[in-house]
C-alpha positions as CSV (number, residue, x, y, z in Angstrom):
1,M,-8.4,57.4,-42.0
2,T,-11.1,58.5,-39.6
3,R,-14.5,59.0,-41.3
4,L,-17.1,61.5,-40.2
5,I,-20.7,61.3,-41.6
6,L,-23.1,64.2,-41.3
7,A,-26.6,62.8,-40.9
8,S,-28.2,65.9,-42.5
9,Q,-29.2,67.2,-45.9
10,S,-28.7,70.8,-44.8
11,P,-26.4,72.7,-47.2
12,A,-25.6,75.2,-44.4
13,R,-24.3,72.4,-42.1
14,T,-22.1,70.8,-44.8
15,K,-20.8,74.3,-45.8
16,L,-19.9,75.0,-42.2
17,L,-17.9,71.8,-42.0
18,T,-16.3,72.4,-45.4
19,D,-15.3,75.9,-44.6
20,A,-13.8,74.7,-41.3
21,G,-11.7,72.2,-43.3
22,I,-13.4,69.2,-41.7
23,R,-13.4,66.1,-43.9
24,H,-16.9,64.5,-43.9
25,E,-19.4,62.6,-45.9
26,V,-23.2,63.2,-46.1
27,L,-25.7,60.5,-45.5
28,V,-29.3,61.7,-45.1
29,S,-31.5,60.1,-42.4
30,D,-35.0,59.0,-43.2
31,V,-36.5,60.2,-39.9
32,D,-40.2,61.1,-39.5
33,E,-39.8,64.0,-37.0
34,D,-43.5,64.2,-36.1
35,A,-43.5,60.4,-35.4
36,V,-40.4,60.7,-33.2
37,Q,-42.0,63.6,-31.2
38,A,-45.3,61.8,-30.9
39,R,-43.6,58.7,-29.5
40,Y,-41.8,60.6,-26.7
41,G,-44.6,63.0,-25.9
42,V,-44.3,66.8,-25.4
43,T,-40.8,68.0,-24.6
44,D,-39.4,71.5,-24.3
45,P,-37.6,73.1,-27.3
46,H,-34.2,72.3,-25.8
47,D,-34.9,68.6,-25.3
48,T,-36.8,68.4,-28.7
49,A,-33.6,69.5,-30.5
50,L,-31.6,66.8,-28.8
51,L,-34.2,64.2,-29.3
52,L,-34.4,64.8,-33.0
53,A,-30.6,65.0,-33.4
54,R,-30.3,61.7,-31.7
55,A,-33.0,60.1,-33.9
56,K,-31.2,61.3,-37.1
57,A,-27.8,60.1,-35.9
58,E,-29.0,56.7,-34.8
59,A,-30.9,56.1,-38.0
60,V,-27.8,56.7,-40.1
61,A,-25.6,54.8,-37.7
62,S,-27.7,51.7,-38.3
63,L,-27.0,51.7,-42.0
64,P,-24.2,49.5,-43.5
65,E,-22.6,52.6,-45.0
66,A,-21.9,54.0,-41.6
67,E,-19.8,51.0,-40.5
68,G,-16.4,52.2,-39.2
69,A,-17.4,55.9,-39.1
70,L,-18.5,58.5,-36.6
71,V,-21.9,59.9,-37.3
72,I,-23.1,63.4,-36.2
73,G,-26.7,64.2,-36.3
74,C,-28.1,67.8,-35.7
75,D,-31.5,69.4,-35.3
76,S,-32.4,73.0,-34.6
77,V,-35.5,74.3,-32.8
78,F,-36.3,78.0,-32.2
79,E,-37.8,78.9,-28.9
80,F,-40.0,82.1,-28.9
81,D,-42.4,83.1,-26.1
82,G,-42.0,79.6,-24.7
83,E,-43.1,78.0,-27.9
84,A,-41.1,75.6,-30.1
85,H,-40.8,76.7,-33.7
86,G,-39.5,74.3,-36.3
87,K,-39.7,74.9,-40.0
88,P,-42.7,76.9,-41.0
89,Y,-43.1,75.3,-44.5
90,T,-45.8,77.7,-45.6
91,A,-45.7,81.5,-46.3
92,D,-48.6,82.2,-43.9
93,V,-47.0,80.5,-40.9
94,A,-43.6,82.2,-41.7
95,R,-45.3,85.6,-42.0
96,E,-47.2,85.2,-38.7
97,R,-44.1,84.2,-36.8
98,M,-41.9,86.9,-38.3
99,L,-44.4,89.7,-37.5
100,R,-44.3,88.5,-33.8
101,M,-40.5,88.2,-33.8
102,S,-39.9,91.7,-35.2
103,G,-38.0,93.8,-32.7
104,S,-38.0,90.9,-30.2
105,K,-35.7,88.0,-29.4
106,G,-35.7,84.2,-29.0
107,V,-33.4,81.3,-28.4
108,L,-32.1,78.9,-31.1
109,H,-31.4,75.5,-29.7
110,T,-29.2,73.1,-31.9
111,G,-29.0,69.6,-30.7
112,H,-25.9,67.5,-31.6
113,W,-25.7,63.7,-31.3
114,L,-22.5,61.7,-32.0
115,V,-22.5,57.9,-32.6
116,D,-19.1,56.1,-32.8
117,C,-19.6,53.2,-35.2
118,R,-16.0,52.1,-35.3
119,D,-15.1,48.6,-34.2
120,T,-14.2,48.7,-30.5
121,D,-11.9,45.7,-31.0
122,D,-9.9,47.1,-34.0
123,A,-6.3,45.9,-33.7
124,E,-4.8,48.9,-35.5
125,P,-3.3,51.3,-33.1
126,G,-5.5,54.3,-32.5
127,A,-8.3,53.0,-34.7
128,A,-10.4,51.3,-32.1
129,G,-13.8,52.8,-31.5
130,S,-15.0,54.2,-28.2
131,G,-18.5,52.9,-28.4
132,A,-19.7,56.4,-27.6
133,T,-23.2,57.6,-28.2
134,L,-23.6,61.1,-26.7
135,G,-25.1,64.5,-27.3
136,H,-25.1,68.1,-26.4
137,V,-27.3,71.1,-27.0
138,T,-25.8,74.5,-27.9
139,S,-28.1,77.5,-27.6
140,A,-27.8,81.1,-28.7
141,E,-30.1,84.1,-28.1
142,V,-31.0,85.8,-31.3
143,H,-32.1,89.5,-31.3
144,F,-34.2,90.7,-34.2
145,M,-34.4,94.2,-35.7
146,E,-37.8,95.8,-36.4
147,M,-39.0,94.3,-39.7
148,A,-41.5,96.1,-42.0
149,P,-44.4,94.0,-43.3
150,E,-43.1,94.6,-46.9
151,E,-39.6,93.4,-45.9
152,I,-41.1,90.3,-44.4
153,D,-43.1,89.6,-47.6
154,A,-40.0,90.1,-49.7
155,Y,-38.0,87.8,-47.5
156,I,-40.7,85.1,-47.7
157,A,-40.8,85.5,-51.5
158,T,-37.1,84.3,-51.6
159,G,-38.3,80.9,-50.2
160,E,-35.4,80.9,-47.8
161,P,-37.2,81.0,-44.4
162,L,-39.7,78.2,-45.3
163,Q,-37.3,75.4,-44.6
164,C,-35.5,77.0,-41.6
165,A,-36.1,76.5,-37.9
166,G,-37.7,79.7,-36.7
167,S,-38.3,81.0,-40.2
168,F,-34.9,82.8,-40.5
169,T,-31.3,82.2,-41.3
170,I,-28.2,84.2,-40.2
171,D,-26.0,83.2,-43.2
172,G,-28.4,84.2,-45.9
173,Y,-30.9,87.0,-46.7
174,G,-32.2,86.7,-43.1
175,G,-28.9,88.1,-41.7
176,A,-30.2,91.6,-42.6
177,F,-32.8,91.3,-39.8
178,I,-30.6,90.0,-37.0
179,R,-29.2,92.7,-34.7
180,K,-27.0,90.5,-32.6
181,V,-26.4,86.9,-31.3
182,D,-25.5,86.1,-27.7
183,G,-23.8,82.7,-28.0
184,D,-22.2,80.6,-30.6
185,P,-23.3,81.9,-34.1
186,H,-22.4,78.5,-35.6
187,A,-25.2,77.0,-33.6
188,V,-27.6,79.5,-35.2
189,V,-26.5,78.2,-38.6
190,G,-27.2,74.6,-37.5
191,L,-24.0,73.0,-36.2
192,S,-21.5,74.2,-33.6
193,I,-18.0,73.4,-34.6
194,S,-16.7,73.8,-31.0
195,T,-19.4,71.5,-29.8
196,L,-18.5,68.9,-32.4
197,R,-14.9,69.2,-31.2
198,G,-16.0,68.4,-27.7
199,L,-18.0,65.4,-28.7
200,L,-15.3,64.0,-30.8
201,G,-12.9,64.4,-27.9
202,Q,-15.1,62.3,-25.7
203,A,-14.9,59.6,-28.5
204,R,-11.1,59.9,-28.4
205,V,-10.9,61.7,-31.8
206,G,-9.1,65.0,-32.2
207,I,-10.8,67.6,-34.5
208,T,-7.4,68.0,-36.2
209,D,-7.5,64.4,-37.3
210,L,-10.3,65.4,-39.6
211,W,-8.8,68.6,-41.0
212,T,-8.2,68.8,-44.7
213,T,-6.5,71.4,-47.0
214,G,-10.0,72.4,-48.1
215,A,-10.7,75.0,-45.4
216,A,-11.9,78.4,-46.7
217,D,-9.0,80.8,-47.1
218,P,-9.5,83.6,-44.6
219,A,-7.8,86.1,-47.0
220,L,-10.3,85.2,-49.7
221,L,-13.2,85.5,-47.4
222,R,-12.1,89.0,-46.3
223,A,-11.6,89.9,-50.0
224,E,-15.1,88.9,-50.7
């Protein structure tokens, strides 16, 4: 059975995979993002997202638990006015960013990196690894509605934006402030399912090989 490991502790990413019926495990990487960026110097938001996704995937791929699996690492960086915005962590930083973002737009870059840890000499038909280590960035333009200062304060009080790239989500409270998305909305959540399909294909694995019966029932989702 083909194993896929998600190198992320993000509940939103694992929910995306679960709702899409994609069988996976979670193994969190212990990557110091600041140290990684310092080592490679200043990069633009697009390249930073890919750099950090690769660091996470390769860190997990080096663990004994990843032997025989495919590892996908992801990282999101929000680009606004030419600046890279990661997680704000504090209310003051989130408030300053959101006041600027109100009524404006930015680009959310999500980097994906796949490492194939399967044995390339596996004798079982169809089980041999590809040796692939490859990545892709999927970006989407996010348009924000006007946000009143009291709405921003109420949103920050939920705690949701403090651990999110760009200080917002699309799949939680923050969805109330997003007017539209030009691009893959899954990338805004943190993992593009279609991008994952493409990367798996390059590693000679079909996305359907990972499907389970656990996908979200569309009828139930509509009923909700």
